[in-house]
Each structure stands twice: as structure tokens, then as C-alpha cells.
C-alpha positions, 0 to 999 in steps of 0.5 A: 324293773324291766319286763323279762320278755322285753329284756330278752327281745333286747338281748336278741337284737342283732340276730341276722340270717343271710345266705353265703354264696361260693363267690363270697357274695352275701344275700341279705336273707332277712330283707329278702323274705321281709320283701317277699312277705310285703309283695304277697301282701301288697301284690307289688314290688314298688308298694312293698319296697315303699312299705319297708322304706327301701328303694325300688332299685335295691328291692328289684336287684335283691330279688333278681340277684337271688333268682339268678344265683340260685337258679330259681323263680320267685315272682310271677309278674302281672302286666297292665290292668287298671292299676298297672302291673303287679307281682305275685310269689311263685309256689316255690317262693311261698314254700321258701318263706314258710321254711325261713320263718320256721328256721328263724323261730328255731335259731331265735329260740337257741339264742334265747336259751344262750342268754339264760343262765344254766341253759342253751348251746354254750352250756352244752358245748362246754359239757361236751368239751369236758367229755372230750377231755375226760375221754382223750385224757390230755385234750384241753378245750377253751371257749371264747366269745369274740366280737364279729370282725375276727370271725367274719374275716376268718382270722380267728379260725386260722389262729385256732387251727395253728394253736391246736397243731402246736399244742393240741388245745381246741378253741371253740368260739362264737361270734357276737358283739362286744357287749354280748360277749362280755354278758356271756363271760359274766354268766361264766360260759366262756374262758376268755373273750376277744373284744374291742371296747376299752371302756367296757373292758375296764368295767369288766376288769374292775368288777372282777370278772376279768383276771388277765387282759392283753391288747392283741391287734388294731384296725381303724374306725371309718366314717363312711357314707354315700358318694353323693355325700348329702351332708357335704362331709368332703368340705369339712377340714380334714384336721377336724375331730370325728365329732365335727363330722357327726355334727355336720350329719346332724345339721344337714339332717341326713340319716346315720345308721347305728348298730344300737346294740352295745357293741364296741362300734356302738359304744365308739359311735356314742362317744363321737356323738357326745363329742359332737354336742348334738342332742339325741333328739336331733339325730336322724338314726336308722337302725334294725334288729338285723344289724349284727355286724359292721357288714350289715351296717354298711349294707343298710347305709348303702340302701338308704343313702346314709352314713355309718361308723364302721371299721377298716376291716369290715369296709375292706372286705365288704362289697360296698368299698367302691359304692361308699366313700370313706370321710374320716378315719383313714390313716393319713397326715391330713385326716383324723386317725382312730385306732380300734383296739382289740384285746383278749381277756381271760375270765377270772376262774371264780366266774367260769364253769371250767378250770382252764385259766392257765391254758387260757392265759397260755393262748393269750400269751401266744397271741401276743408272742412272735408267731401269733403276731406274725399271723395277725399282721400278715392275714390274709397272706394269700390275697393281693390286699392289705392285712385286715389288722395291724399287730401290736408288736 
């Protein structure tokens, strides 16, 4: 039997903090403060980077970008000496590090509460929703657990706002991986989920937790990696299966970044590894507790010159579009095309803390109807780029 503490630590895997700046650039907060802690301990950027298995270029760039974008000084550099130069944290950096650790602990506690039956913020949100309904009379509130891609792109928020304007129904969501979304649904804390793992969805339905399931949109799975292509994937026959590319990665003993969190992407990755015929012990896997989304996997792949499985939406909106290359998955007559299907599942009313089944079905039907599909298929409408997702109608 699993130790409850070990199980909780595993469930919290994927939690990550980052700073979102006005220019849409994200700073990896976890890596920044891990780096600062090591610099404080080692007295050197290069030694700290080596300890964290990061390149000096990436480490120095992360600190420099933070200092420039936030207009602060994080390091005082030392020059010369018998052992060369070094670096120490400024008073401000030490203060920020202290605040970060307090914030991290507080958020981890809230996430832990969320995964405990009958406790946590989602229970409070649902109770608040019930109060809203009681006080307003005709206000309905739906609670959804969604995979990260629709949340990170802003699509889900747009859909929720349009639906509210039309119906007065409020939809509140939380962004997690598919595995966690279904776990939260099984605990009865949400009315519906938006997920992308047909295998897990089928099990969810067969176990009686789901009552109504509809596919709402698609994108594509991409296998991406460094421009230098150490596994020489560019020489693989373009008509090959995805498993052939994974086999080449293992045969060339190159690193692969894995979510390792039972998300939809992780489940699909495991399918491709099985297709490759490569034993688990022969895979050079890199993973980290910070990999809470495909955007984070792309970041880690870039840092370590590794390959990773992502989705077309995450790659399109990431800052690594020109820094990493797509080797398989793009829609073309030559290459493999891998569809990533997103579905909404309404939780069976016997397994929820609310009585919003009918309203949840109505919202689902609106998503697959003309207006919902038009919004999905044209988002983001105000940008000069291809839509993030494809509608199913």
C-alpha cells in the first residue's frame, strides 16, 4: 500500500510558479530561484548551473533577463582571486528568495487540500457558487476541470464569457493535466471536464463517472527537438510511424523530456514508446516536478538539447518556435499526422456535489453547436496567425 505522504507528493507533481510579463514572456520562477539558491551556496554561476544540469548560457540569460525586465539587481559579481571570479546574492535577491519559498509552501498546501476529499479551495468555490445561486435566484454556476492548453491560450475564458452573456450561466474552471482533472471529477468536485486522452476518457465512462461525452476540438501532436538534431531524426523516412522516431532517439542515446504526470500528453507519449519497442531502461528520460504543461516541457527541451512530445497549439504560442524544430506530426502529405482530440465529459449527477447536470449538458451542446465551433475554429481571431485549434464541425 502506498504511503499517503508519498502519494500526495506524486499528486502534487507538475506544480510550477512563473512570472507572466506584459510582453507575454514568461520567466521560469522555479528555475530562477533554484539557481539563486545554488549561487548562494556555491558562490558561482557556473558551479550553480552545473549542479542543476543547466548550461551557463541559459543560467546567465535567465538572471540577465530577470534583472532587465524587472529593473532589479540580483547578483554582485566578484572578479579575480586565486580561484577566479564568483557571485553573491544582493540583499534584494535574498529577500525575494525568502518570499518565494513562503509562497511556494502556501500554494502547495492549497493544492494538497484540493486533492483531499471534502476539503480545499474547489469545495469552497462550489459552496460559494451555491450561495450565489441562492442569493441571485436564477444564477447557475458550473465547475470545470480543464487540461492546460485551452486555459493557457485563453480560449476557455472566451467561451465562458460568451456563454455567460448569452445565458447568464457562470462557468468556473481550473487548469490541470487530464489525469488530475479526471481524479478531481471522480471526487465529485466539478460538473464537467475538458480533457484529451481517449483511453482515460473511455475508462472514466465505463466506471460510471461520466454521463455525457462529446468531442469538441482537435490539434496535433508534434515531436520536437533541437535544431542541431543529435538523433538525426531529419533522416528518418517521412512516412514512418511516430514510434520509429522514438526508437531513433533511444538508439542514438539522446535525451527525451517527459511530463511523467499522467497527463494526456504523457499517456500519448507512452503509446509511442510502446510502438517503438524500446524498453524503459533504455530510454534517456529527463523530467522535473515543474513540468505542469507542454509549454514547460518545451522550455526544458530547449535548455537540455533534448526532444519532447508537445502539441501544435503549445508549440505555436511558445517562444521556442524558432529555437526548436518539428520532426514529426505536422499535417502534410509526406509526414505522419497525429490527431490530439479534446472532449468534454459531463460528470454523472450521482458523483457530483451539485445538481447542475442539465445545465452542464446544455453548455456541452453549445460548445459543439454552430456558435461554439465557430469561436473554437477561429481563435485567436485578432491575431495574424493560424487558429490554435480545429473545430470538429
